[in-house]
N, C-alpha and C positions, 0 to 999 in steps of 0.2 A: 259677764257670764262665767269667766274663769277667775277665781279668787286671787287676791294678791299674794296669799301665802303659798300658792302652788309653785313648786320647784319644777320649772319647765325642762330643766336638764334631766331630772329624775323621771318626769312624765311628759315626754315630747309629743305625745300622740294627739291627733285631731279630735276635739270633743264633738260628740254627736248626742242627739236628744231624742228620747222616746216619750211621747205624750201619753202617759198612763192614766188610768181612771182616777187615781188618787193624787197624782203629781207627776212632775217631769223627772224621768230617769236619765242620768248621764251614762253613756257607754262609748267605747271605742271599737272600731272595726278596721283592722290593719292587716295588710298582706293579701295574697291571693292563693287559692289552692284549697285543699281539704279544710272544712270548717272545724274550728276548735272554739267551743263556747265555755266560758269560765264563770264560776260562781264563787265569790269570796264569802268569808265568814265575818265574825266580829272580833275586835273593834276596829277592823281595817276597812279597806275599800278596794277597788280594782287595782290600785297601785301595787298591791301585793303580787300581781302577775307581771309587773313591768319587765323583769329580767327574762321571764319565759316568753313574753310577747316579742321582745327584742331578738331573742335567739330563734324563735319559731317562725316569725313572719316572712323570712325569705323562702320558706317552704310551705306555708299554710296561711289560711285566713283566720285571724284571731279576733274574737268578739268577747269583750269583757264589760259587764254592766255593773254599775253601782246600785245596790239595793236602795230603796227609798229611805231617805234620811242619812245615807252614808255617802262619803266622798263628795262628788260634785252634784249629786242628785238633790232634789228639793227635800225639805224637812217639814211637811205640812202636819196638821193634826190628822192622824190616820192610825190604822192598826199597825203595830210593829211586832206582832207575834210571828213566829216562823211560818204559821199557816198563811198569814197575810202576805209575807214576802214570797212564799211559794206560789200563791195565786198571781202575784204581779210578775214573777219570773216566768211563769208559764205563758202569760199574755205577751210578754216581751219576746219569748222564743217563738211563739206562734206567729207573731207579726213579722219575724224575720224569714219565715217559711223555710226552715233549715231541713236539709236532708243529708244523709250519710255523715252525720256530725260526730265528732269526738267531744264529749262533755266532761269537763274537769271540775271536780267539786272538792272544796276544802272547808273544814270546820262546820259552821252552821250552813254553809253552802251545800252540804250533804242533804240534810232534811229539806232545805229550800229548793234544791234542784231536782231531787229524785222523783217527786211526784210527776213532774213533766216527763222525765226520762221513762218512768214506768208506764205512762200512758202513750208513749211515742217510741217504743222500742224499734218500730219499723223505720224510724228516722235516724237511729243511732248506729254509728260505725263502731264506737268504742266508748266505754265509760272509764274514767280515771278517778280513783278515790284517794284522797290525800288527808290523812289525820282527821277523820270525821266519824260519824256514827249514824245509825238509822234504826234505833229501837229505844224503847222506854228505859230511862235511867233510874226510875223510881225504886226498883228492887235491888239496886246496887249501892250499898252504903257509902263506898268511897266517892261516888258521884252525888248521891242523894243528900248526904249530910252537908257538904259545902254548898250545894245548890239550894238547899232549904235556907241556909244563912243568907246567901247572896240575893235570894228572892224575897227576903223579909223586908219590913219597913226600914230596919237598920241598914240592910244591904242597899236599899234604894238611896238612903241618905249618903252612904259612903260613895256610891256611884256619882251622885250629884255633887257632893261637896269636895271630894278628894280625887274624883275620876280614877278610882282604883282599877277599873277595867284596863285603862291605858297606862296608868302610872305604876301599877303593881302586878296585876295578873298577866298581862301580855308580856312584859319584859321577862317575867319568871319562866316563860315557856320557850325561851330561846336558849339553845346550847351556847351560842356566842352572843351575849347581850349587847356587845358593841355594835353589832349589825342592826339591832333594833334602835339603839340610840342614834345611829346615823340617819335614820329616816323617821324617828318618832314624831317630830314636829308636823310631818305631813299627815299624820293620823290624828294627833291631838287637836290640830287646828280645826278639824271638822266639827268638834264638840266643845266650843269655848264656854258654854254656860251650863249652869245647874239644870235648866229646863231641857236643853238639847240632850244632855246625858241621861236624864231620868225618863225622857219621852221616847228616845230612840234606842239607847244602849241597854238600859236596865230591863226593858220588857223581854229581851232575849235571855238575860240571866234568870228572870222569874220563870220563863217558859221552859227552862231545863226540866222542871217538874210539872208545871201546869199544862204543858202541851204533850204530856205522856201518851195520851190517846192518839194524837196525831202521829207521833213517832211509831207507835205500835202498828198503826195502819200501814205505814211504809214498810215496816219489817215484814208484815204479813204478805206483802206483794213482791218481795225480793226474788222469788222464784221466776218471775217474769224475765229476769236477766240471764236465764240459763243459756240463751242463744246469742247473747251480746258479749263481745270481747270486753274483758275487764282487766284493768291494771290497778293494783294496790301499791301506792308509793307511800312510804312511811318514814317520818323522822323518828328514829328509835330513841332519842333522848327527850321526847315530849313528856313532861310530867303530867299533863292533863289526859292524854290519850296514849298510854304506854303500849308496848308491843302486843299485849294480850287483847287489846281492842282490834288491832290489825288481824290477829289470829281469829277473832270472831268473824271478821269479814271473809277470811279465807275459808272458814268452815261453812259459811253460808253460800259462798261462791267458789266452790272448789276448782273451777276452771280458770280462775283469775291468775294472772302472773303477778309477781311480787318484786318490788325494788325497795330495799332498805337503805337508808342514808343516815350518816352520823350527824343528825341535825335535830333541832327541837320541833316545835309545833308547826313551823313554817319551813319545811324542807326546800320549797321552791324559792324561798328568800335566802336561805343559808347555803344551799347546794344547787343553785339554778342551772349550772352547766350540765350536771348529771340528769336533772329533770328534762331539760331541753333535748339532750342526746337521746334519752329514752323515748320521748314523744316523736322525735324525728325518725328514729328506728321503726316506730310503729306505723309510719306512713307507707311502708312497703305493702305490697298486695296482701289483703286480709286473708288469714287462714281461719278455719273454724276454731272456736274456742278451745276445744280439746287437743288441737294439734299445735298450739303455740308453745314455744319453749319459755322456760322461766328466765 
C-alpha cells in the first residue's frame, strides 16, 4: 500500500485511507488539539505539508489528504477538474465531522477547498490562504495567455512527454530551487507515465480557463467569510502568483491578517518555521476578525 519510492524519513506519518465514491484517498491524521485541515495543489501532494505537520502536531491535530490521483491516493479513470476534486474534498471533510477547524489552502487547494469552507463557515475557526486564487483568470492576459497554451493539445503533449509541470514549471516557482531538487523525486514518482500525467495533471492546466465559471462562483461567495478569521500567507518571490494577487485577497477580505515571506510559490516548504510559528500563535483564544493584529 505504501510505494517503494516513498522516503519514510521525509514522510514518516501513518497512512490512512478514505473510501471515496470514485476511489481511495490517502490522508494523514497526526497530533491532538485544534483541527488543521490542509489542501495541497498541483503537481504536489500532502508531502508539501510535511514540515508544517512536524512543527504543528505537538500543538494541534493535522489532517492532510491527497487529492484523487495525487500522492498515495488511487489514480482511477475519473474526473480531475477542480470541480471534481472540490466535491471529493467536501465529502472527505464531511466524513471527518470537523468543527472549529483551521483550513489551510495552497495553489489549486484554494478553489478545491473553498467551496466546502464557504458552505460550512459555522465549522471554521480560521482560514489560511497561501499563494492561491479564487476568481476567473480569463480576463487577465498574464494568466490567460500561458493558460491557453498549457491547456492546448500541444500543452497536453508537453505534460505527457516531458512532464513540464514537474520538470519545468514547478522548479521555476521556487526562490531556492535546491529545496525543490531535494524532494523532487517524491513528487515526480507519482506520475511515471504519459497516461498518468495527461489524465491527472494536465486537466488542472486546462481548467485554468475552462473552469472559469466555477472560480467565478467561488468569488461571488467570498463575502461569506466576513465573520471568519483569515490569514493570508504569501511567498513574495512567486512568479506565478506575485504580491498583487495577495493584494486582491486583502481587498476582498479586508479583515485578514498578512504574513509575507521571502519565498516562492511554496512558502511552507521554503520558510516552514515562520509558517509554523504563525499557526501556533493563532492557537491563542480567538478574537473577532476586526480585532486581530497584523
